N, C-alpha and C positions, 0 to 999 in steps of 0.2 A: 117538436117534430114538424109543426106547421111551418115554422120559420125555415127549416131545412128544405122543405118542399118548395117554398117560395123562392129560395136561393137557387135551387136546381132548375125550376121553371124559368127564372130570370136569366140563368146562364144560357139557356137555349136561344133566347132572343137578344143577347147582348153582343153578338158578333159585329165586328166593324162593318160599316156601310160600304157599299160598292164604290162610293165616291172616295173613301179613304184608302181604297185598295188600288185605285187607278194610277198608273204611270209613275210610280215611285219605286225605284229598285230596292230601297231599304225595306219596303214592305215584304218583298220576297224573302229577305233575310229573316225578318221577324217570323214569317209563316214557317220557314224552314226550321228555325230554332224551336218554335212551338210544336211542330210535328215531332221533333226529337225530345220533347219535354224538357228542353233547356230553357227554363224560365228566366234565369239570370242573363243568358245570352240574348234571349228575345227582348228583354227589358232594355239591355244595352243597345240593341239594334234599333229600338224605337227612337232613341235620341237622334238617329240619323234621318228620320222621316222629315221631309221638307216643311210641311205646314203644321202649325201648332194644333189646329183641331184634329187633323189626321193623326198626329203624334199622340195627342191626348186620347183619342179613341183606341188606338192600339195599346197604349200604356194601360188604359182601363181594362182592355181585354186580357192582357198578360197578367196583370195584378189580380183580376177576378179569377182567372184560371188557377192562380196560385193560392186562392183563398183569402187574399188581403182585401177585404171589402172596403175598409176605411181608406186604404191606399187607392183602390179603384175609384172610389167616390171623389177623392182629391184630384185624381187625374182627369176625370170627367169635368169637374168644376174648373180646372185649369183651362181646358179647351173652351168651356162656356164663357170664360172671360173675354176671349177673342171673338167667338161666334155664339152669342147668347141664345139664338133661335135654332141651333143645330139639333134636329130632331133625334138623332142617334145618341148624342151626348146627353140630351135632356132625359131621354127614356132610360139610358143606362144609369145616370146619376140618380134618377127617381127610384129605380129598382134597388140600387145600393142603399139609398137613404131608408127605404122601407125595410130592407133586410137588417139594417142597423137600428131600426125603430126610431128614426128621426122624423117624426110626423110633420113638424112644422116645415122643415126643409123639403120633404117629399111633397107636401101640399103646394109649396111655392113652385117647385119644379114642374109638377103636373098641371098647374094653372097655365104655365107657358106652353105645355104640350097641348092643352085644350085649345089655346089660341091658334096653334098651328093646325090642329085637327079641323077647326072651323074654316080654314082657308081652302080654296079649291085645289084639287089634286091631292095626291097621297105620296109621301116620301118613299114608302115601300108597301108592298102588299101586307095587309093586316095591321097597318099603323093605327088606324082609327080605333080598332078593337083594343089594341094594346094600350093606347093613350087613355081610353075610357076605363079599362081595367085598372091601370096604374092610378088614375084619378080616384076611382072608387076606393081602392085600398088606402090611398093617401088620406082621404077624408076620414076613413075608419080609424086609421092610426092616429090622426090628429085628434079625433074625439077621445080615444083612449088616453092620449097624452094629456089632454085638458082635464079629463076626469081624474087622472092620477095627481095632477097639480092641485085640483080642488081638494082631493082627499088629504094630500100632504099639508095643505094650508089649514084644513079643519083639524088635523092631528096636532099641528103646532099650537093652534088656539086652545084646544082642550088641554094640552100640556101646560101652557102658560096659566090658564085658569086654575088648574090643579095646583101648580106651584104657588100662585098668589094666595089661593085659599089655605094651603098648608102653612105658608109664611104668616098669614094673618092669624091663624089659629095658634101658632107658636108664640106670636107676639102677644096675643090676648092672654095666653096662659102664663107667659112670663110677667106680664103686668099685674096679673091677679095674685102672683106669688104662689100659686098652687103648683102641684105636680100632677102629671097625668096619672090617672088611676087605671 
């Protein structure tokens, strides 16, 4: 339930930036298709957006609207390849990574957001609060991820010890020529 709430809250803040909406006629087509709930048409229209970061931001938005969080994350990461410090793509990718419970990736993305947050100016109103919130959530998710890895490692060790002990017991029993009672 908490994950669903997080996804819903993230969707409020993942709209494309004003920069990605400016002066590209293909954006109007994407917006029109989205308003008609024609996600396939909106996604196809995204491919006509001129710049890769803007195209990635709109693809993220369309895929996120359609519930494809993994696809949305991939779209944001595609745009980050060209513009690694794009605050909107970083925030959107971090939100998706958190929703997908990818703590290591979310931590890395939010570390970049914190660097932007420390710089003068603010990309949009409320950016600093969102960056801090995403960072806090990412660190929490990373802690859970690491704990799960430790627990899995411990379970593997216990299993191996049990298997070795059982094997040694069977070996000893076989050498003694006895049968279990």
